[in-house]
N, C-alpha and C positions, 0 to 999 in steps of 0.2 A: 557599229564597228566596235572593236575592242578598245579598252581604255588607252593603251599606248598609242594607237593610231590617232585617236581623238586629241590626245595631248600634243602629239607632234604636229598635227594639222593646225590646231589652234595656235601653237607657238609660231609656226612658219608663216601663216597668213598675217598674224599680228606684226611680226618682225618685218615683213615685207612692206608694210604700210608706213612705217615711220623712218626717221632719219637714221643713218648708220650708228650714230652715237647713242641712240635710244633703243637699239635692237634688243639688247639683253633684257631690259626692263619689259619691253613689249612681248618678248618671247615667254618670259615667266608669267606675265599676266595672261597672255593668250593660252598658255598651257593650262592654267587654272580654269579659265573660262571654257576651254575646249572640253574639259571633263565635267564641268558643273551640271549639265542636264542629266547625266547618268546617276546623279545622287538620288534620283527618285527610287532606285533599287532598294534604298534603305527604308522606304515606306512600306507598311503592311496595309493593303487595301481590304483585307478581310478574308482571304482565301486564295487557293492556288489559281483558279480561273481569273479572279479579279487581279491578282498580282501579275499574271501573265499578260492580260489584255490591257491593263492600265499603264504598264511600263511603256515608255516613249509616248506618253500622253501629254498632259499639260506642260511638263518640263521640256518637251521637244516641240512645242507649238511655236511657229513663227509669230503668231499673234501675241504670245506671251514673252518670248525672248527679245523681240525687237524693242518693246517698251522698257524692258529691264536694261537692255544695252544703253538706251538713251538716258535713263535715270543714272546708271553707273557712270556714264561719261560726264554728265552734269555734275555729279558728286565729286569725281576725280578732278575735274577742271577747276573746282573751287579751292583745292588745296594742294594738288600735286604739280610741281613745276613742269615736268615733261609734257603733261597734257595742256597746261596753260601756254606753253611755248608753241606747240603745233596742234591746236585743237582739232582741226579737220582730219589730219592724219590719224590721230588717236580715235576719233569718232569711227573712222573706217576700220581701224584695227580691232576695236572692241566689238563692233557689230559683226564683222566677219568671223571673229573667233567664236562668237556665240552661234551664229546662224549656219555656219558650215557644218556644225555638228549634226543637227537633224537632217540637213540636206544629204550628207554622206550616209547617215543611217537609213534614209529612204532608199538608198541603192542596194540594201541588203534584203534578204527574204523575210525577215521578221516583220517589217512594216513599221511605219512611223506616222503618228497623228499630227501632221504638219499644221493642220488648221483647227486643232482643238480650240473651243468646245464643239465644233461642228460634228455631227453624227456620221459624217462620211467615212467610208471604209478606209482604214489606214493605208497610206501609200507604200507600196512594196515593189520597186522597180526590179529588184533582184538581179542586178548586174555584177555584183561583187560579193564574195563570201565575207563573213563577219571578221575573219582573220585572213589577211593576204599579205605575205611578206614583201612581194614585189611592189605593192602600193606603199607600205609603211616604211621600209628601210631607207629609201631616198629622202623621205621627210625627216626621219630620225637623224640622218647624216646632216641635213641642213640645220636642224635644231641644235645639234651638238656644236657645229661650226660656229653658229651665232652666239652660243653661250660661252664658248672658249675665247674667240677673237671676234667680237661683234662688229668692229669697225673695219676689219680687213676686207680687201677686195675678194680674197679667196672665200671668206665666209659669205659674202654677197652672192658669189657664183654658186656655191653649194646650196644656198637658200633658194635661189631662183631655179636652179636645176631640179631640186626636190619638188617644188611647186609645179613646175612645167611637166615633170614626169607624172605627177599625180593626176593632172588634168588629162594628159595624153592617155594614161592607163585607163581612166574612167571612160574616155571616148572609145578606146579599144573594146572595153567590156560591153558597151552598148552595141558596137558593130558585131562583135562575136555573138552576142545574144540574138541579134536579128538574123544572122546566118543560120543559127541553130533552129530558131523558130520557123524559118522558111523551110528548112529541111524536115522539120517535124510535121508540118502541115502536109507537105508532099508525101512523106512516108505514110502518114495516117490515111490520106486520100487513096494511096495505092492499096492499102489494106481494107478499103471500103468503109473507113470510119470518117464520118462527117459530123458537123454540128458539135464541135468540142470547144472547150475553153482551155487555153494553154497557160501553163506556168513554167517558165524557163529560168533556171537558176544554176549558178556555177557549183561545181563540186568543191569540197573543202580545200582551201589554200591555193586555188588556181582559177584561171579563166580559160584554161585550155580544154577542160572537160566539163560538160554541162549535163544537167539532169532535167528531163522534161516530164511534166505531169499533164495529162490530157483528161479533163473531167467530162464524163458523160452522165446521162440520166440513170445508168445502171451501175456505174462504178468509175474506175479511172485506169488509165494506161500510164505506165512508167517506162522511160527509156533513157539511154545515155548517148551522147554524141560528142566526139572529140573533134576539135577544130584543127588538129594537127594531122591526123591520119585521114585518108580518103576512104572512109568506111561505108560509103553509100547510104542507103536508106537506114533509118533508125529502127532497131529491133525493139518493139514494145512488148511488155507483158501486161496483161489485163488482171485487175483485182476487183472483185465485186465489193459493193458497199451497201449496207443496210439502210438505203436512203428512205424507203417507205417508213421504216420504223422511226428513223430520225425525224422525218416530217410529222409523224403522228405525235412524237414526244415534244416537239418544239414549243407548242403553246403552253405546256405545263412545266417546262424545264428552262428557266432563264439562263443557266450556265451554257446549255447547248446553243441557245440563241446567240449568246455573247461570243462563243467560239466561232460559230459560223460567220457572224459579222466580221470578226477580227481577221479571219483568214480569207475573206472575200468569197466564201463558198468552197474554198479548196480544203474540204475536210472529208474524212472517211469515217464511216460509222460501222461498228461491229458489236456483237452481243456475245458475252461470255458469262455463264452462270447467272442468267437473267439480269445481267448488268449491261447497260448501254455505255459504250466507250467511244469517244470522239477523238480522232487523230488529226493534227494539223499536217496536211500533206506537203506543205511547202518546205519543211525542214526535216531531214533524215532520208530514209530510203526504206521501202517496204521490206520487212515489217518493223524496222527499227526507227520509228519516228521519235524525234526529240521531245515533242509535246503531245502526250496522250493523257486524256482525263476521263475518269469514270464519273458520269453525271446523272444517271437515272437507274431505277430498278423497276423491273416489270411488275405491274400491279394488276388488279382485277376490277375493271377491264383496262385501265389506263396506265401508261408509264408514269411513275412518280419520281419527282426530283429528289436527289440525295445530296448530302454535303459533298461537293466536288472533291475529287482526289486525283492528284497528279500521279500517273503510273510511271514506274522507272523505265527508262529507255535502255537499250542495249548498245554497246560499242564492240564491234567485232575486232578481235586482235588481227593486226595486219591490214586494217582498212586503208590507211594512208599509203602503204606500200602498194596495195592493189590499185588505188586511184592513180598513182604514178605509172604503173604498168599499163593501165587501161588507156591513158592518154596516148600512148605510142602503139598499142596493140589491141585491136578490137577483140581478139580471141581470149584475152585475159579472163580467168575465171574468178568470180567473186566468192 
């Protein structure tokens, strides 16, 4: 999620764990801990593919953050009076401020390596967009209330309301995603498409409109589904992918291997001017994917790895306006 969301979540969960008289201190510490894992963006791992796939790695691992939280708690307990007074409450505040960050990130399409250094594919539940005002604003209100009047009953109510809303909203996102996934499978089956892998993710800034990617051996289908309008079966568009070329290049192109692993196989391959390009199908919309990388060049007879290059993505003017219209009207033209 975006930094503001992580700051507000960390502040609110920490403040909720301690006594009212300690809420302000807990909120400030929780805000700092809530954004700490994302400082890995300052690291250069050696190239665009490495930077892309190693973000949300070690700094987001539950196996790393939990011990850090324990050590921080032990250190603060040795000299900071609030922690010495109520150590158990502060233990929960510190751990929750740290651990809720990667758990929330795992709800986005990007993916999070919750169990680094395990080589398992990053978890990407994809139930919420990276920026969602309906999730963040109630938490922001709770944080501000606690910072202004930490011991007041009103601040406590705002705080608990923000946290309760955040949990209910995430629950709604899982429910909405399940409805869309079921509709997608029925729609594809009606079109004679079977044996597909689905990736269902919300459109920008909302959980009312969802994008579905259905991966096949020949390419992938894309479709949109609104949970507001009764628009019936999802209309899918099919896009071919140079999967045979990608498979042939994989043994000699580590960057392609890394991208395919990171996206859990939801990648599309294309060739332009004898250059192999790999797109992460989870983020963006055909043909405007957020993460596209040139990874290999055609050789004789094999594809040869090149220095990976991230290709610029395109943002169409009026996209957000179109998303809003598409939520309510199936016939809106993109």
